[in-house]
N, C-alpha and C positions, 0 to 999 in steps of 0.2 A: 835546507832551502838554498844555501849558498852553492852547494855542489851541483844542483840542478842548473843554476845560472851559468856555472862554469862549463857544464856539458853543452848547454845551448850555444855559448860563445865559441866553444871548440868546433861545434857543428857548422856554425856560420863561417868560421875561418876556413874550414875544409871546403865549403861551397865556394868561397871566394877564390881559393886556390885553383878550382876547376875552370874558372873563366878568366879571360883577359880581354882587354879592349884597347882600341886605338881610335883617336879622334883626328879629323881633318877639319880645320876651321877656315872660314873665309876663302873657300875654293871658288874661283871666278867662273863658275858654270851655273846655269839656271837649275834650281832644284828639280824642275820637271824633267829635264834631260838626264840628271843624275839618277833620279828614281827609276827611270826606264832600265838602267843598267843594274841598279841595286836590286830590283825585283828578280833579276835573273839568278842571283846567287843566294838569295835569302833561303836559309834552311838546308843548303847543300853541304856536302862534305868539302873540306878545305881543298883537297887535291882537285876535285872536279870544279870547284869555284875558281881556282887559279887558272885552270885550262880554259874555262869559259871566258874569263876576263882577258886572258892572253890573246885569244883569237877573235875577240869582238872588235869591230871596227870603230866604235864610237870613242871619242876623245876621253870621255869620263871613265872608260874601262881601264885605261892606263893608270889613272889616279887611284881608282879603287883597288887595283892589283897591288900597288905599292902600299896602300893602307892595310890590306889583308896580310901582306908579308910582315908589316910592322906588328900587327896584332898577334901573329904566330910567334914572332920573336919575343914579344912580351909574355906570351903563355910559356914559352920555353924557359925564360929567365925565372919565372915563378916556380916551375916544376922541372928542376934540373935533372932529377933522377929519372923522370919518365921520358919515353920517346914519343915523338909525334905520331908515328905510324900505329903504335899500340893504343894510343889514346883515342884514335878516330875522331879528330877534331871536326866540328861542324860550325857553320856560321849561324850562331843562335839568334842574333839580332843585328839588323842593319837599319839605321834610321837616318833619313835625310831631312834636315830642317832648313828653312830659309835663313839666309844671313843678311848682312848689310846690303843696301842697294845704293849704287852710284846713280845719281840723277843727272842727266845731260839734256841739252836742248838741241833739237834739230830744226833747221829753218823750214818753214812751210810757206805755201803760197799766200800772197796778199799781206805780207808783213807779219804773219803770225809765226808761232813756234810750237812744235810738238815736243812733249817730254819723252825722253828715252830712258827706260829703267834698266840698268845693267845689273842683273841679279847675281847673288853669290849664295853659297850654301854651306852648311855644317853637316858633316857625316860622322856618325858614331857607329863603330863596328865592334860587335862582341863575338868572340869565339870561345867555345867550350868543349869539354870532352863529352862524347855521346854516351849517356848512361843507359840507353835502351838496348844495349848489346847483351842483356842477360838471357834472351830467349833462345 
């Protein structure tokens, strides 16, 4: 029974070696604007995702490009023997969550004030080797 647990633990370790992630916290862009760019690269191969982000005009794409490069570097440090081209890395998961909100007041007519919510977000990006290349 102990050897089975060891085999399961080894299998989990191998699975963890296949994926790497990078996080971007408290990015001062609204989550809605960041999701528009994140949806473009979800599920794409890393090379294609980098080119999409490089030529996209939105401000969020520059931040996501830098985050994707960081995730690739993290994967490479985990798998020093493997090459990126042979692994066929894909963007397995990209999640944009809301972060802290800065609340400001804007003067309004007749002595009132309107609340301005300056939103931020947290992005989690997971890259991994494509295992569906067996066909």
